[in-house]
C-alpha positions in Angstrom: -19.1 33.0 7.2 -17.4 29.6 6.4 -13.8 29.3 7.6 -11.6 27.9 4.9 -10.1 24.5 5.9 -6.3 24.3 5.7 -3.6 21.8 6.4 -1.1 22.9 9.0 1.8 21.1 7.3 4.5 18.7 8.4 6.4 20.8 10.9 3.2 22.0 12.7 1.3 18.7 12.8 1.1 17.1 16.2 0.5 13.3 16.1 -2.2 12.0 18.3 -4.0 8.7 18.4 -7.6 9.1 19.6 -8.3 5.4 19.3 -11.4 6.4 17.3 -12.0 3.2 15.2 -15.6 2.4 14.8 -15.0 -1.3 14.7 -12.0 -3.7 15.2 -9.5 -3.5 12.3 -6.3 -5.6 12.3 -4.2 -5.0 9.2 -4.0 -5.4 5.5 -4.7 -8.8 4.1 -4.6 -9.2 0.3 -4.6 -6.6 -2.3 -6.4 -7.5 -5.6 -5.5 -6.0 -9.1 -7.8 -6.3 -12.0 -5.8 -6.7 -15.2 -6.2 -7.7 -18.9 -4.2 -11.0 -18.5 -3.8 -12.4 -15.0 -1.1 -15.1 -16.1 1.1 -12.5 -17.6 0.7 -10.1 -14.7 1.2 -12.4 -11.8 4.4 -13.9 -13.4 6.0 -10.5 -13.7 5.5 -9.7 -10.2 6.3 -13.2 -9.0 9.9 -12.6 -10.3 10.2 -8.8 -10.0 9.3 -8.8 -6.4 10.5 -12.1 -5.2 7.0 -13.7 -4.5 5.5 -17.2 -4.6 2.4 -18.5 -6.4 0.2 -19.7 -3.4 -3.3 -20.0 -4.8 -5.3 -20.0 -8.1 -8.8 -20.1 -9.5 -9.1 -20.5 -13.2 -10.3 -23.0 -15.9 -8.3 -25.7 -14.2 -10.2 -25.3 -11.0 -13.7 -25.0 -12.7 -13.9 -21.2 -12.8 -15.0 -20.4 -16.2 -15.7 -16.7 -15.5 -12.4 -15.3 -14.5 -8.7 -16.2 -13.8 -7.2 -15.2 -10.5 -3.7 -16.0 -9.1 -2.4 -15.1 -5.7 1.4 -14.5 -5.0 2.8 -14.1 -1.5 5.9 -13.1 0.4 5.4 -13.6 4.2 2.3 -11.5 5.1 2.2 -9.7 1.7 -0.4 -11.1 -0.7 -1.2 -9.8 -4.2 -4.0 -11.2 -6.3 -4.2 -10.7 -10.1 -7.6 -11.2 -11.6 -8.9 -11.0 -15.2 -12.2 -11.9 -16.8 -12.7 -14.6 -19.4 -16.1 -13.7 -20.7 -19.0 -11.4 -19.6 -21.7 -13.5 -21.4 -21.6 -16.7 -19.3 -24.1 -17.7 -16.7 -22.1 -17.1 -13.6 -24.7 -18.7 -11.3 -23.6 -22.2 -12.3 -19.8 -21.5 -12.2 -17.2 -22.1 -9.5 -16.3 -18.5 -8.5 -14.5 -17.9 -5.2 -15.9 -14.4 -5.2 -19.7 -14.4 -5.8 -19.8 -10.7 -6.3 -17.5 -10.8 -9.4 -19.0 -9.3 -12.4 -17.1 -9.7 -15.7 -18.6 -6.5 -17.2 -17.4 -4.5 -14.1 -13.9 -6.1 -14.4 -13.6 -5.4 -18.1 -14.7 -1.8 -17.8 -12.3 -1.3 -14.9 -9.4 -2.5 -17.0 -10.4 -0.4 -20.0 -10.7 2.7 -17.7 -7.7 2.2 -15.5 -5.3 -0.5 -17.0 -3.5 -2.5 -14.4 -4.7 -1.1 -11.2 -5.8 -2.1 -7.6 -9.4 -3.1 -7.4 -9.6 -4.2 -3.7 -7.7 -3.3 -0.6 -8.6 -6.1 1.9 -8.5 -5.4 5.6 -8.7 -8.2 8.3 -11.4 -7.2 10.7 -13.0 -9.0 13.7 -16.4 -9.0 12.1 -17.0 -8.1 8.4 -20.7 -7.9 8.8 -20.4 -5.4 11.6 -17.7 -3.5 9.7 -20.1 -3.2 6.7 -23.1 -2.2 8.7 -21.3 0.4 10.7 -19.4 1.9 7.9 -22.4 2.2 5.7 -24.5 3.6 8.5 -21.8 6.3 8.8 -21.8 7.3 5.2 -19.9 4.6 3.3 -21.2 3.5 -0.1 -21.9 -0.3 0.0 -20.6 -2.4 -2.8 -21.0 -6.0 -1.6 -23.3 -6.9 1.4 -21.9 -9.3 3.9 -21.5 -12.8 2.2 -20.4 -16.0 3.8 -18.0 -18.2 1.8 -17.4 -21.8 2.9 -14.3 -23.7 1.7 -15.4 -27.1 0.3 -12.2 -28.8 1.3 -11.7 -27.5 4.9 -15.2 -26.5 5.7 -13.8 -23.3 7.1 -15.5 -20.0 6.3 -14.8 -16.4 5.5 -17.3 -13.6 5.7 -16.6 -10.8 3.2 -18.1 -7.4 2.5 -17.1 -4.4 0.4 -17.5 -0.6 0.5 -16.3 2.0 -1.9 -12.9 3.4 -1.3 -12.3 6.0 -4.0 -13.3 5.9 -7.5 -13.7 2.2 -8.7 -11.6 0.8 -5.9 -13.2 -1.0 -2.8 -12.2 -1.7 0.7 -12.9 -5.5 1.3 -13.5 -6.4 4.9 -12.6 -10.1 5.7 -13.2 -12.1 8.8 -13.8 -15.8 9.8 -11.6 -18.9 10.4 -10.6 -19.6 6.9 -6.7 -19.3 7.0 -5.8 -19.8 3.2 -4.0 -17.1 1.4 -7.0 -15.5 -0.3 -10.6 -16.5 -0.1 -12.2 -19.9 0.3 -12.3 -22.2 -2.8 -9.1 -21.0 -4.3 -6.8 -24.0 -5.0 -3.9 -23.5 -2.6 -0.3 -24.1 -3.7 2.1 -24.6 -0.7 5.5 -22.9 -0.5 8.4 -25.3 0.2 11.8 -24.4 1.2 13.0 -25.5 -2.4 10.7 -23.2 -4.2 10.6 -20.2 -1.9 11.8 -17.2 -4.0 11.2 -14.5 -1.4 13.5 -11.4 -1.5 12.4 -10.4 2.1 9.2 -8.5 1.6 7.2 -8.8 4.7 3.8 -7.0 4.4 2.0 -4.0 2.9 3.1 -1.0 5.1 0.8 1.6 3.6 -1.4 2.1 0.5 -1.7 5.6 -1.2 -4.6 6.9 -3.0 -4.9 9.9 -5.3 -8.1 11.9 -5.4 -9.3 15.4 -6.8 -10.5 16.7 -3.4 -8.6 15.8 -0.3 -10.9 16.9 2.5 -14.0 15.2 0.8 -12.0 12.0 0.7 -10.5 12.0 4.3 -13.9 13.1 5.8 -15.5 10.1 4.0 -13.0 7.6 5.5 -12.7 9.1 8.9 -16.5 9.2 9.2 -17.2 5.7 7.9 -14.3 3.9 9.6 -13.2 6.2 12.4 -9.7 6.5 11.1 -7.5 9.3 12.7 -4.9 11.6 11.0 -1.3 10.3 11.4 0.6 12.8 9.3 0.2 15.6 6.8 2.1 17.4 4.0 1.5 20.5 2.0 3.0 21.8 -1.2 5.4 23.9 0.8 6.7 20.6 2.4 7.2 18.6 -0.7 6.6 20.5 -3.8 8.8 22.4 -6.2 8.6 25.7 -8.0 7.0 23.7 -10.8 4.2 21.6 -9.1 3.0 20.3 -5.8 0.4 18.4 -3.9 -1.4 18.1 -0.5 -1.4 14.9 1.5 -3.0 13.5 4.6 -2.0 10.1 6.1 -4.9 8.2 7.9 -4.5 5.3 10.3 -6.5 2.9 12.4 -6.1 2.3 16.1 -3.1 0.0 16.0 -1.6 2.1 13.0 -1.0 -1.0 10.8 -3.7 0.2 8.4 -2.0 3.3 6.9 -4.0 5.0 4.1 -2.3 8.3 2.8 -4.4 10.4 0.4 -3.0 13.0 -2.0 -4.7 15.8 -4.0 -3.3 18.0 -6.8 -2.7 21.7 -6.4 -3.2 24.2 -9.3 -1.7 27.4 -10.5 1.9 26.1 -10.8 4.1 26.1 -13.9 3.6 22.3 -14.5 0.6 20.1 -14.0 0.7 18.4 -10.6 1.8 14.8 -10.9 -1.4 13.9 -8.9 -3.5 15.5 -11.6 -1.5 13.7 -14.2 -2.3 10.4 -12.4 -6.0 11.3 -12.2 -6.2 12.0 -16.0 -4.3 8.8 -17.0 -6.2 6.7 -14.5 -9.5 8.3 -15.5 -10.3 9.3 -11.9 -9.3 8.5 -8.3 -7.4 5.2 -7.5 -4.4 3.7 -5.7 -1.2 5.5 -6.6 1.4 3.3 -4.8 1.8 0.4 -2.4 4.6 0.5 0.2 6.1 -2.9 0.8 7.9 -3.4 4.0 11.2 -5.3 4.4 13.3 -6.0 7.5 16.5 -5.7 5.6 16.3 -3.2 2.7 20.0 -3.7 1.7 19.5 -7.4 1.1 16.1 -6.9 -0.5 17.3 -4.2 -2.9 20.6 -6.1 -3.8 18.3 -8.9 -5.2 15.7 -6.6 -6.8 18.4 -4.5 -8.4 19.9 -7.7 -9.8 16.6 -8.8 -11.2 16.1 -5.3 -12.7 19.4 -5.5 -14.4 18.4 -8.8 -16.0 15.6 -6.9 -17.9 12.9 -8.9 -16.3 12.5 -7.2 -13.0 11.0 -3.8 -11.9 12.7 -0.4 -12.7 13.5 2.0 -10.0 13.5 5.8 -9.9 16.9 7.5 -10.7 19.3 7.7 -7.8 19.3 11.1 -5.9 22.1 13.6 -6.5 25.4 13.6 -4.6 24.2 16.6 -2.6 21.3 14.6 -1.2 23.7 12.0 0.2 26.1 14.7 1.4 23.3 15.8 3.7 22.4 12.4 5.1 24.4 12.6 8.2 23.0 16.0 9.1 19.5 14.7 8.5 19.9 11.7 10.6 21.7 13.5 13.4 18.6 15.5 14.1 17.1 13.9 17.3 19.4 10.9 17.5 22.8 9.2 16.9 23.8 7.4 13.7 26.6 5.2 15.0 24.7 2.1 14.2 25.0 2.9 10.4 28.5 1.6 9.4 30.6 3.4 6.7 29.9 0.4 4.5 26.2 0.7 5.0 26.3 4.5 4.2 28.2 3.6 1.0 25.8 1.0 0.0 22.9 3.3 0.7 24.2 5.5 -2.1 25.0 2.5 -4.4 21.5 1.2 -4.1 19.9 4.7 -4.5 18.1 4.5 -1.3 16.4 7.5 0.5 16.8 7.9 4.2 15.1 10.2 6.7 14.0 10.2 10.4 11.3 11.6 12.8 11.3 11.7 16.6 10.7 8.0 16.8 12.9 6.3 14.3 14.5 6.1 10.9 12.9 5.5 7.5 14.8 4.0 4.5 12.9 3.7 1.2 13.1 3.6 -2.6 10.5 3.8 -5.3 9.9 2.0 -8.7 8.9 3.7 -11.8 5.2 3.1 -12.9 4.7 -0.6 -13.4 2.2 -0.5 -16.2 1.8 1.3 -19.5 0.3 4.3 -17.9 2.1 6.6 -15.5 -0.1 5.5 -12.6 0.6 2.8 -10.1 4.1 2.1 -8.7 5.7 0.4 -5.6 7.8 1.6 -2.7 10.3 -0.6 -0.8 10.6 0.4 2.9 12.4 -0.4 6.0 11.5 1.3 9.4 14.3 1.3 11.9 13.7 1.9 15.7 10.4 2.3 17.7 10.4 -0.8 19.7 7.7 -1.8 22.4 8.1 -1.2 26.0 7.6 -4.0 28.4 4.3 -2.5 29.6 2.0 -5.1 27.9 -1.0 -4.5 30.0 -1.0 -0.9 29.0 -0.5 -1.8 25.4 -3.4 -4.1 25.4 -5.7 -1.6 27.2 -4.8 1.1 24.7 -5.0 -1.1 21.6 -1.8 0.5 20.3 1.9 -0.2 20.8 3.8 2.0 23.3 7.2 2.5 21.8 10.7 3.6 22.7 13.2 4.6 19.9 16.4 2.8 19.6 18.2 3.1 16.3 19.0 -0.4 14.9 19.7 -1.9 11.6 17.5 -5.0 12.2 13.9 -5.1 13.0 12.0 -7.5 15.2 8.3 -8.3 15.5 7.7 -5.9 18.4 8.3 -2.8 16.3 5.6 -0.2 16.2 3.7 0.4 13.0 4.5 3.7 11.2 8.0 4.0 12.9 9.9 6.7 11.2 6.8 8.5 9.9 6.7 9.4 6.1 9.9 11.5 5.9 9.5 15.1 4.7 12.9 14.9 3.0 12.2 11.7 1.3 8.7 12.8 0.2 10.3 15.8 -1.4 13.0 13.8 -3.2 10.3 11.4 -4.4 8.2 14.3 -5.8 11.2 15.7 -7.7 12.0 12.2 -9.1 8.5 11.7 -10.4 8.5 15.2 -11.8 11.8 14.5 -13.7 10.4 11.1 -14.8 7.3 12.8 -16.2 9.5 15.3 -18.1 11.5 12.5 -19.6 8.3 10.6 -20.6 6.7 13.7 -22.0 3.5 12.9 -20.1 2.6 16.6 -19.3 
């Protein structure tokens, strides 16, 4: 008799890092979106998220197959790519990505609209990463390919495996240190043209799938990721709908990949099922963007939103949510480092706040950024969880040993994943999306 697998839920889950990676993974590099018009798309996020154009490949650089533009803020790099024509002879054209296929890109956009095509992870060896992951059950998409930059003579090796649906994980290694791949034309950021709003890097990238255990077994088996956290419908759902979720992480926990599935039998269709239907299958639901000062970042992003050209954010939580903030933060620690002015601004900006046994999590979510109610962004700050001085132990373990100290600034020694994923925040987000769907009449 087969025992039915079940999640234990947020309260009963015990975090443990078994250091189970099957090859060396560092952190996210660039995230590539396929879209119908790359110029329009990149300019929207250039302004809406406070990023800078740092690289391009298009007709002006000799690429007659596709247009691709990279925008950057600190470590965060987005690439927006669209096809020109699927009838051209690509063998003679200057394409930075030799595996690009116009017919695949065109079908991707038709099926999914604006959506993430590739999640790129910096690895020690992209050939080794591909060989090991495929040997352990991953579906290969692009075999290891060496790319040499004609200007610097530096190289990257890239390879790709399937993530979920039409999304791929792209492994990247080598000595090329440009913002994307070799043979993009780089565009330097100067002090005069830097428009950053303080976004630092991708904190986590969330996927929606129809069957959770199949998805996480695939990733854990192929890459060796471990479980970082989990949530059930009882943790985050409402009487109307719900979801199940597991968060996967690599050894250093800078590669965080949460995965959600819908549940059925509720009064309303699960928002995850709604995503799957509008996206025509599995895909990336949202990307969390880390900042070291969410107050400053959100003041600027709110101003850009008010101008009509920025991104829109989910409605502010109710007063009852903020009335319970001191009680929520007091569990397991003190909150003296949050001034009355900051507590007031928290509410004015519509920020969510929660904590775990290590630190505090402050976050806010945009509404969907395209025509479809699919992909959106999260702005996040993690407060606390700073490294101990035992560097030898850290190096041997491959992870950061941390101690919690509630602070309102973050330094580079902070542990990844500090503050977890916040049950209270997750629940509030779920309610917001549910209300947004009702307003949009999507279900």
